[in-house]
C-alpha positions as CSV (number, residue, x, y, z in Angstrom):
1,M,76.6,96.8,131.3
2,L,80.0,98.1,130.3
3,T,80.5,101.8,129.9
4,D,82.6,103.3,127.1
5,L,86.1,104.3,128.2
6,Q,87.8,107.2,126.5
7,T,91.0,108.1,128.2
8,D,93.9,110.2,127.2
9,V,97.2,108.9,128.6
10,H,99.2,112.1,129.1
11,C,102.7,110.6,128.6
12,I,105.0,110.2,125.7
13,Q,106.4,106.8,125.0
14,R,109.4,106.4,122.8
15,I,109.3,103.4,120.5
16,D,112.1,103.0,118.0
17,T,112.5,106.3,116.1
18,F,109.1,107.8,116.8
19,E,107.2,109.2,119.8
20,C,103.6,108.6,120.4
21,T,101.2,110.3,122.8
22,L,98.8,107.4,123.6
23,V,95.1,108.0,123.0
24,V,93.1,104.9,124.1
25,R,89.5,104.3,123.1
26,S,87.5,101.2,124.1
27,D,85.6,101.3,120.8
28,S,88.8,100.6,118.9
29,H,88.1,96.9,119.5
30,P,84.5,96.2,118.4
31,A,83.0,93.6,120.6
32,S,80.4,92.7,118.0
33,R,83.0,91.3,115.6
34,M,83.0,87.6,115.8
35,A,85.8,85.0,115.4
36,K,86.1,83.1,112.2
37,G,84.8,79.5,112.0
38,D,81.7,79.6,114.1
39,P,80.0,82.9,113.4
40,A,78.3,82.8,116.7
41,K,81.5,82.4,118.7
42,P,82.4,85.5,120.7
43,K,85.5,87.3,119.6
44,G,88.6,86.6,121.8
45,K,89.5,89.1,124.5
46,M,92.4,91.5,124.1
47,S,95.3,91.7,126.5
48,A,96.6,95.0,128.0
49,Y,99.7,94.6,125.9
50,A,97.6,94.2,122.7
51,Y,95.9,97.5,123.5
52,F,99.3,99.1,124.0
53,V,100.7,97.9,120.7
54,K,97.5,98.7,118.8
55,T,97.5,102.2,120.2
56,C,101.1,102.8,119.3
57,R,100.6,101.5,115.9
58,E,97.6,103.8,115.2
59,E,99.5,106.8,116.5
60,H,102.5,106.0,114.3
61,N,100.3,105.7,111.3
62,K,98.6,109.0,112.2
63,K,101.9,110.8,112.4
64,N,103.5,109.0,109.5
65,P,100.7,108.3,107.0
66,G,101.7,105.9,104.3
67,V,105.1,105.2,105.9
68,S,105.6,101.5,106.6
69,V,107.9,100.1,109.3
70,N,109.9,97.0,109.8
71,F,107.2,95.2,111.8
72,S,109.5,92.7,113.5
73,E,111.7,95.5,114.7
74,F,108.6,97.5,115.7
75,S,107.2,94.6,117.7
76,K,110.5,94.1,119.4
77,K,110.7,97.8,120.4
78,C,107.1,97.7,121.7
79,S,108.0,94.6,123.7
80,E,111.0,96.3,125.2
81,R,109.1,99.4,126.0
82,W,106.3,97.5,127.7
83,K,108.7,95.7,129.9
84,V,110.1,98.9,131.4
85,M,106.8,100.7,131.7
86,S,105.7,101.5,135.3
87,P,102.6,99.8,136.7
88,K,100.9,103.2,136.7
89,E,101.5,103.6,132.9
90,K,100.1,100.2,132.3
91,T,96.9,100.8,134.3
92,K,94.9,102.3,131.5
93,F,95.6,99.4,129.2
94,E,94.9,96.9,131.9
95,E,91.5,98.6,132.5
96,L,90.7,98.2,128.9
97,A,91.7,94.6,128.9
98,K,89.6,94.0,132.1
99,Q,86.5,95.5,130.5
100,D,87.0,93.5,127.3
101,K,87.4,90.3,129.4
102,A,84.1,91.1,131.1
103,R,82.5,91.5,127.7
104,Y,84.0,88.2,126.5
105,D,83.0,86.3,129.7
106,Q,79.4,87.6,129.4
107,E,79.2,86.6,125.7
108,M,80.7,83.2,126.4
109,M,78.0,82.6,129.1
110,N,75.4,83.0,126.3
111,Y,77.3,81.0,123.7
112,N,76.1,77.5,122.9
113,P,78.4,75.9,120.3
114,G,76.6,73.4,118.1
115,K,77.5,69.8,118.2
116,R,80.0,68.9,115.4
117,G,79.2,66.0,113.2
118,R,81.6,63.1,112.4
119,K,84.2,64.1,109.9
120,T,84.2,62.3,106.6
121,K,87.3,60.4,105.5
122,K,89.5,62.5,103.3
123,D,91.3,61.3,100.2
124,P,95.0,61.8,100.9
125,S,95.6,62.5,97.2
126,A,93.1,65.4,97.1
127,P,94.5,68.9,96.8
128,R,95.2,70.5,100.2
129,R,93.3,73.7,101.1
130,P,95.6,76.7,100.7
131,P,96.7,78.8,103.7
132,S,95.2,82.2,104.5
133,G,97.2,85.4,104.4
134,F,97.3,85.3,108.2
135,F,98.8,81.8,108.1
136,L,101.5,82.9,105.6
137,F,102.3,85.8,107.9
138,C,102.6,83.4,110.8
139,S,104.9,81.1,108.9
140,E,107.2,83.9,108.1
141,H,107.3,85.6,111.5
142,R,107.0,82.6,113.9
143,P,110.8,81.8,113.8
144,S,111.8,85.3,114.8
145,I,109.2,85.4,117.6
146,K,110.5,82.1,119.0
147,A,114.1,83.4,118.7
148,Q,113.3,86.6,120.5
149,N,111.1,84.9,123.1
150,P,112.5,81.4,123.7
151,S,110.5,80.9,126.8
152,L,107.1,81.4,125.2
153,G,104.8,78.4,124.7
154,I,102.9,77.6,121.5
155,G,99.8,79.3,122.7
156,D,101.7,82.5,123.7
157,V,103.5,82.5,120.3
158,A,100.2,82.2,118.5
159,K,98.8,85.0,120.6
160,K,101.7,87.3,119.9
161,L,101.4,86.6,116.1
162,G,97.8,87.4,116.2
163,E,98.5,90.8,117.9
164,M,101.2,91.5,115.3
165,W,98.9,90.7,112.4
166,N,96.1,92.8,113.9
167,N,98.3,95.8,114.1
168,L,99.5,95.7,110.4
169,S,98.1,98.2,108.0
170,D,96.2,97.1,105.0
171,S,99.1,97.8,102.7
172,E,101.4,95.7,104.9
173,K,99.0,92.8,104.9
174,Q,98.5,93.0,101.1
175,P,101.6,90.9,100.1
176,F,100.4,88.0,102.3
177,L,96.8,88.3,101.1
178,S,97.9,88.5,97.4
179,K,100.0,85.3,97.8
180,A,97.1,83.6,99.6
181,N,94.7,84.5,96.7
182,K,97.2,83.1,94.1
183,L,97.4,79.9,96.1
184,K,93.6,79.8,96.4
185,D,93.3,80.2,92.6
186,K,95.7,77.3,92.1
187,Y,93.8,75.2,94.6
188,Q,90.5,75.8,92.8
189,K,92.1,74.8,89.5
190,D,93.7,71.7,91.0
191,M,90.4,70.7,92.6
192,A,88.5,71.1,89.4
193,D,91.1,68.9,87.7
194,Y,90.8,66.4,90.6
195,K,87.0,66.2,90.3
196,S,87.1,66.0,86.5
197,K,89.1,62.8,86.8
198,G,86.5,61.3,89.1
199,K,88.8,61.1,92.1
200,V,86.3,62.4,94.6
201,G,85.9,59.7,97.2
202,G,88.3,57.5,95.4
203,G,91.0,57.7,98.0
204,V,89.1,55.9,100.7
205,A,90.8,52.7,100.1
206,A,94.2,54.3,100.0
207,G,93.5,56.1,103.3
208,K,92.6,52.9,105.2
209,A,96.2,52.5,106.2
210,K,95.6,55.3,108.6
211,S,92.9,54.8,111.2
212,R,89.8,57.0,111.4
213,D,90.8,58.1,114.8
214,D,94.2,59.2,113.7
215,E,92.8,61.0,110.8
216,D,90.3,62.8,113.0
217,D,93.0,63.7,115.4
218,D,95.1,65.3,112.6
219,D,92.1,67.3,111.4
220,D,91.3,68.4,114.9
221,E,94.9,69.5,115.5
222,E,94.8,71.6,112.3
223,E,91.6,73.2,113.2
224,E,92.8,73.9,116.8
225,D,95.9,75.5,115.4
226,E,93.8,77.7,113.1
227,D,91.4,78.6,115.9
228,D,94.2,79.5,118.2
229,E,96.0,81.7,115.8
230,E,92.9,83.4,114.3
231,D,91.3,83.9,117.7
232,E,94.5,85.4,118.9
233,E,94.5,88.0,116.3
234,D,93.0,90.3,118.8
235,D,93.4,88.3,121.9
């Protein structure tokens, strides 16, 4: 059984134009919150760096309520500061990550994913599902992350994007969420029009040029990308 960790880190880290006295609490990352998709799936574990960024973000918001920051620049400064931190300074965050990993491993031992059924063939002319606010955020910031960290693989880029999104304030997320809602409204209207014309299931013949296996692979790839990025929101 994990014990709550409440540790004051008595050091001042300078990030960009503000200083933050780090106050780390293990309950800032609720283990009970589950990942999207399968509601029973344990929430992904957080890295030591994720705890560091989250703490700096919270401290900045506390000292500068209502003041937004250039998040790309903020993320870059956090990354630079993390690289020069001493092992001793990182210890507290690594301990938090270690405890969260133990929580995650324990929950995964008790996790039994249900067997997924065979996907139905999709009509290629049907309206495509709209992206979420998080996906829109990733589309905008992925190029800069790759440019700043050319050695990162796809999984690491997704992980970093998830950490960035998780540390945004509600007001900073709002533009992406608003755009996602507009796209969702358009999708619902397009789908209603699509169904009213009796096209549901009518694209099967048109889709035969593509094999069932290829189509399933495409769907799996899309779902895996979504799982990777959404699970990495806190990972």
